[in-house]
C-alpha positions in Angstrom: 0.0 0.0 0.0 1.2 3.5 -0.9 1.1 6.6 1.3 -2.2 8.4 1.0 -1.9 11.7 -1.0 1.8 10.9 -1.5 2.0 13.4 -4.4 1.6 16.1 -1.7 4.2 14.8 0.7 6.5 17.5 2.0 9.5 18.0 4.2 9.7 21.3 6.1 13.2 22.6 5.5 13.5 23.7 9.1 13.0 20.0 10.1 16.1 19.2 8.2 18.2 22.1 9.2 17.2 22.4 12.9 16.7 18.6 13.6 18.0 16.0 11.1 21.2 17.8 10.3 21.7 19.6 13.6 24.8 18.5 15.5 23.4 20.2 18.7 19.8 19.0 18.8 19.4 16.6 21.7 17.6 14.0 19.6 18.7 14.9 16.1 22.5 15.0 16.7 22.9 11.2 16.4 20.9 11.3 13.2 23.0 14.2 12.0 26.1 12.3 12.5 24.8 9.5 10.2 23.5 11.8 7.5 26.6 14.0 7.5 28.8 10.9 7.2 27.2 10.4 3.8 27.8 14.0 2.7 24.5 15.7 3.6 24.9 19.2 5.0 23.4 22.7 4.8 24.8 23.2 1.2 22.8 20.3 -0.2 19.7 20.2 2.0 17.5 20.2 -1.1 19.1 16.9 -2.2 18.1 15.3 1.1 14.6 16.9 0.9 14.0 15.5 -2.6 15.3 12.1 -1.6 13.0 11.8 1.4 10.0 12.9 -0.7 10.9 10.4 -3.4 10.8 7.6 -0.8 7.4 8.7 0.4 6.1 8.9 -3.1 7.4 5.6 -4.5 7.8 3.1 -1.7 5.2 1.0 0.1 4.1 1.6 3.7 5.8 -0.7 6.1 3.6 0.2 9.1 0.9 2.7 10.1 -0.5 3.6 13.5 -2.7 6.3 15.0 -1.2 9.1 17.2 -2.8 11.9 19.1 -1.9 14.3 16.2 -3.0 12.1 13.3 -2.0 8.9 11.5 1.7 8.0 11.2 3.2 6.0 8.4 6.6 4.2 8.4 8.2 3.8 5.0 11.6 2.3 4.2 13.6 3.2 1.2 17.0 3.8 -0.3 18.5 7.3 -0.3 21.1 8.4 -2.8 23.8 10.4 -1.1 26.1 13.2 -2.2 29.2 10.9 -1.9 27.7 8.5 -4.4 26.6 5.8 -2.0 23.1 4.6 -1.4 21.9 4.0 2.2 18.8 2.3 3.5 16.7 4.4 5.8 13.4 4.3 7.6 11.2 7.4 7.3 8.2 8.4 9.4 5.4 10.6 8.0 2.2 11.9 9.5 -1.1 13.1 8.1 -2.2 15.5 10.8 -5.8 15.5 11.9 -7.8 17.8 9.6 -5.0 17.8 7.0 -4.5 15.8 3.8 -0.8 16.3 3.0 1.8 13.9 4.5 4.4 15.7 6.5 7.9 14.3 7.2 8.6 13.6 10.9 12.0 11.8 11.0 14.4 9.4 9.4 17.1 7.1 10.6 19.3 4.2 9.4 17.3 1.0 8.5 
């Protein structure tokens, strides 16, 4: 099964800059270490953003579950990196209550 309304999936740029690539964020810094190891940084944030959206739009849902904010979806995929390697990651998306567009929450190594 594919992500509902996957053509509208989006990744807020601040989520990448201030969380996923942040070396100082309490939760995000371990993820930043992983993504930076493969060449992602503030200079190529759009590449990461596009890669995450591509996973949401093309891969099947691995798991889904309700939350107090809406319905969450887990989607695994392969991300092409700036250093020419591909890495397997797990992504989490949410369709917030009263919304239709899937919003990126997090990603980590699969």
